[in-house]
Structures are given as C-alpha cells and as structure tokens.
N, C-alpha and C positions, 0 to 999 in steps of 0.2 A: 339708489340703487345698489342691490347686492347681487354678485355674481352666483354666489353660494349659499347655502342654508347656513353653513358656519358664520359667514359674512353677516349675513342678516340677524343673526344671533348675539352678534357682538353690537351691531347698530342698535338694535332694538334695547338693549341693557344698558346702552351708554346715552342714547339720546331719547326725548320725549317723541314718540311714534302715535299718530292719529288710527292707523289703519295700515294693512300688510297686505298686499295683492301678490300671492303666493303661487308659484308653478309647483307642479309636481315632479316632472322628469328634471333631476339635476344631479352632478356626480356626487360622488362621496356620501352625501346626506340629502335623500329625497325630500320633498315637501310635506309628506306626512309626517317624517321624524323630525323635521323643523319645526313644525306645527305643536307636534307631542312635547318638543322641549319649551315652546313659547308656553305653552298651558300649563307646564308643570311648575314654572318659575313665578312667584306671586308679583315680580316686578313686571312681567310681561303678559301675565296670564289675561289682565282685562284689554287688550288690544283687539281689535276686530280682524280677523283673518277671513280673506277671500281667496277660495283657490281660483287659478285661472289654468285650466290643463286641456291637452288634448285626448285625454283619456276620460272617456264619457260615459262607461259601463254604468251601470246601477250599482254596483259593488263599489265603484270608486267613489261617486257621489256621496254614498250613504256612509261608507268609511270616511270620507274627508269630515263631513258635516258630525258624524260621532266623535272627532276628535275636538269639536269645539268651533268648528269655523263658523262663520255667520252666512256663506253662502258659499256656491260654487257655479262657476261660469266655464261652459266647454268652448275651447278654441276650434274654429276660429270666431273670434267673438267681435260684434258690432260696437265699435268705439261708442257711440251714442249710447246704446244699452249698457253698456260696461260703466260708463261714466255716470249713467243715471242710478246704476245700483251702488257706486261708490258714494255719491252723494247721498244717495238713502240711509245707507249703514254709519254714514260720517255723522249724519243728524241723529240718528239712534244712539250712536256712541255719545254724542253731546249730550243728548237727552238723560242717558244714564248716567254720565258724569255728574249733571245738576241733580238728580235723584240722589245720588251717593251722597253728594256734598248737603243737600237738605237733611239727609237721615243723619248725617255726622252732626250737623246742628242741633238736630232734634234729640240726640242723644246727649249732645253736651247740655243743652236745656234742661233735660231730664235730669240729670246729673246736679244742674246748678238748683234747680227747685227742691230736689232731695237735699241737699245741704242748708238752703235757706229753709226748708221744714224741721231739720234737726236743730237749726240756731233758734228758732222760733219756739220751739218743744221746750228746748234748754231756757230761754228766757221767761217763757211764760210759767215756769215753775215756781221763780222765787215769788214774784206776786200772790200766786195763788197758795204757796206755802205761808205766807204772811197773814192772808185771810183766815188760813187754817188755825193756826196759832191765834190769832186773834178771837177767833169764834170759841175756841174752846177755854181761852182765858175768862171768856164772858160767862161760858157755862161753869166756870169755877166758882165765880160771884154770886151774890146774893141778887138775884134778877127776879122781877115778877113773873108769873108764868106765861102771858102772852110774850113776853120779849125772850124769855127761855126758849119758847117754841121757835121764835124766829131765829136765834143764836144757833139752834141745833139744826134747823134747815139750812142754814149757811155754811156749817161744818159739813153736813152731808153733802151740800152742792160741790163744795172746794173739793172734799176726797173723791166724788167723782169726775171732777172737772181733772184734776192730777191722773186718774186712773183713764180718761180718754185721752191724755197727750199722750201717755207712755203708750196706747194702742192704737195711735193715728196711722201706722204703718200697716194696719190689719186691712184697712179699706182698699191699699194698694193690693195686698195678697187676694182679698175678696174679689177683685176684678179681674186679675189673672188666674182664680178659680184655685188658688191654692191655700185659702184658709180652710181650716178643719174647725168646725164649731164644737165645742164640749158643752153638749145640751145636758143640763141639770133640771129639775123641778123646783120651780118658786112662786111665791104668791103674786101672779100678775096684779091682782085688785091692790095689794099694798104699795107696788110700784107705782101703778097708774094714782093712785091717790096723791102720793109724794109728788110725783111730776107735776100733778094738777096744781096744787099749792104753789109749788115754785113758779109755775106759768103764770098764776094768778098776782102773785108777788110781782114778778117780771112787768106785769102790764095793768098795775095799778093803776097808773094815771089814766087809763083808757077804759077803766072799769069794766075791764072782761071777766065775765063769771064762768066756771066751769062745773056744770052739773054731772057727778058721775055717782051712781048708786051702785055699789060694787054688789053683784049676785054671789050666791052662797060657795059654789066651787069654782075658783079661777085659778087652779094649778096649771101652771104654764111648763112646757119643756123646752126650754133654751138657755140663752146666756142672759143672765139678768142685767149686767153692764151694758151688754150689746142693746137689750130692749130699753135700758134707760135713755141710751142715746137715740135709740129709733123713736120712742115716744116724745121724747124731748124735742126733737125737732117736729114731729106731726102737730104736737099742741101748740109750738110756736108759730107754725106755719098757719094753724087754724085762727090762732088770735092775732096776728098780723093781717090777715084776710077779712076779720068780722071788723065791723064797724064799731064805734065807741058805745059801750053800755050794752053790748050782746053777749048772750048767752051760749057757749059751746056744751053741747051735748055728747056725753060718752058712754056708751053702752056695749056691755060684753056679752055676746052671745055664744052658747057651745054648738059646735059642730060633732060630726064624727071624727074623733080623735085628732081634734083642733079646736081652737078658740078664735072668735071673730071678734076684733075690738073696732066697733063703728064709731068713727070722729066725725060729728055733725055741726058745721059752723055756717051761719048767714054769708051770704055772697057766693056768686057763681063764678068759675074758671074762666077767664077769658076766651075767646073762640079761637084766637091764634095759639092759645097754650092748650086746648083740650087734647090734641093729638099727641103732644110730646110733654105733657105734664110730668112723666119720670123720666124724661131725657137728662142725660148730663149737661149741664150749663144752661139749661131752658130756663128762660126768666122772662116777665113783662112787667114792667111798672114798678117794680119795687127797688126803692133807694138801695143802695149797696148789695144786692141780690145777685149772688154768684151761680143760683140754680143747681145748688149740689144737694139740697136739703131733701127734697123729694126723692131724688135720685139714690141717696144714700139708704133712704126708708126701704124702699124696694130692695136695694141690694143687701141690706142688714137684714130683712125678713126671708130672703130667699136662702141666704148661707145657713140659717135655722131650719130651711125646710118647709117656710111659709112664703108668702105672696102679698102683695099690697096692690089694691084697685082703686079708682075713683068714678064717682059720679056726680054730676052736676046739672041741677035744675030746679025750678020752681025757686028761685033765691038762696038755693042753699048747695052746698058742697060736701058730700060725704065720702071719708076716707077710710075704706076698711083693710084693716091689717090682720092677715091669717097667721096664726102660729100654732103649732103642735102642741098637744095636751096630752096628760097620762092618762 
C-alpha cells in the first residue's frame, strides 16, 4: 500500500512488484504523472498498471490507456469484477514474463550456435587444407592420366569446400534478406559436368551414373560458387534417393531470359514430404538427414533471381532449378 504517487515509485523501484492498482486523484503527484514515471523507468516499465478512479470521462480513460496502463476501472468498482480483472492481468503478465525468458534463451542459443559454427569452420579448414596440399603434391608428381584427373578433381573439391566454409554465414544473410548476389556470366554446363563427375565418384559404391549432355549455349547469370553449392546439394539428394545402379538424367532447357536445369531421378518423394519438400528441417527416413538440402537449394536459387520446383510421379522425381541467363 502506498499513500502517494512518490511512495508508489519508491516501492516499485525497491521491491519486485507484479501489478499496480493506481488511483488518479492523489495529492502532489496524481496517478497519470505516477504512471508516466513508472513507464519511463526501465526498472518499472514492465509492471502492468490498472487505473482505478472515479473519473470516468472518455478523455480520462483514453488518457490513462495511452500512458501504458493495461486497464481502467471506474469507481465504484464491483470487488468480484475487479478481482477477476486483476487475476487476468496477473496471468497475462506471467505469460509475458515466460515469453521474455524463452526469447532470451533463444537469443542465447542462437549466439551459442554461431559460436559453434565459427569453431567448426575453423576446425574444418585444417583437414581440408591438408587434402588440398596433398592433391597438389600428387599433381606435381608423375601420375597416369586417370589418376591425375582424380587428383585434379580432389584439388577443385577442396578449394570449393574452403570457399563454402568461408561463406556459410551467407545463408543466414539470405534468410534475413540481407544477401546481395553479385551476378556474373559463367558456363553452367562446365559447372554441371564437374559436379556430376564428383557426385559419381562419391557414389561409386552404389553405381550411380549421371547422364548429362550439355547443350550449345549454357551461359548463366549468377554466382558460380553459389551454383556449385546448389547443384552439389541437388545431385547428392538425387543420388541418395535413387536405387543402386540407377541413372540420373540432367537436362538444360533455355527459357526467356533464363535456363531451366531439370534433374530426373528414379524414386518418388513420400506423400508426407511432398507439400513440405522445400521446408526447412523437413526430412523423412534419411539417416543423418537434417532437412536443409532442398531448403538451401531454393534459397540459393531465389537470391540469384531464380527458383526451384519439384514434381514427383510415375516412379520418378524431377527437380527443376531456374536461373537467369544472359
């Protein structure tokens, strides 16, 4: 109990207060001025205030609520109704406090995740650098042509892996709409051929083949490294979804100011996944799957002014990635 506005401010600043029931007509400092001080102080701004006053004009009620009060009760107040309103606002204040604590925890977890990602990127660079140096040493030796080609592919893959590690924060920027793509013309067919070779090597034990006949003009307008990540994910997903010994067909079709890359693999997307194929964290039945592959495919296509769509029927799944062309 406080007998003045000044005393109310002293109590609110000194003790934990859940709710303030505040009269308006008080000497020296009225209820409006008291509320104004409460809401301007970070220590007390969160405390819900209910005005209780004989002043029941519309201007008084609107004025009280505009100061930040959660409710306005006119005198004489029915005790049962007043208690019900107090209980309601106490419950709301408790819920808001819980939400704030959850939000603070989410922010803390996000910072922790960013720290882990930074440490992971740092730790991954060392083994990838060793792989890169080893492949370069092999290329400097007298190797037969097939082994030299494999060593060269290892070198390119290690270089791309280092580049992708350095750009993992770009995904976060894409999600927030802060990523600005630097679009440049490049040969999409050469990139697709390189990714197809690397995918076949990665899935040698399952005898996955990728059939890609490059058309004449495949000059794409985009970021080559971003497209490398995009199609590495797309080819990997197609290979994982295909049965052993299957052939994945890749076609490039020209459009109006665009190129459409169609990746056709055997196997249909499960019914439960079709409506959320591109959703973040959506996965079904894949061991170790995190549901980020197709999500990142569409995200990376979108920031380059393109798109990604999926059709599945007749025992096949067709992923179409559309990108701008010159």
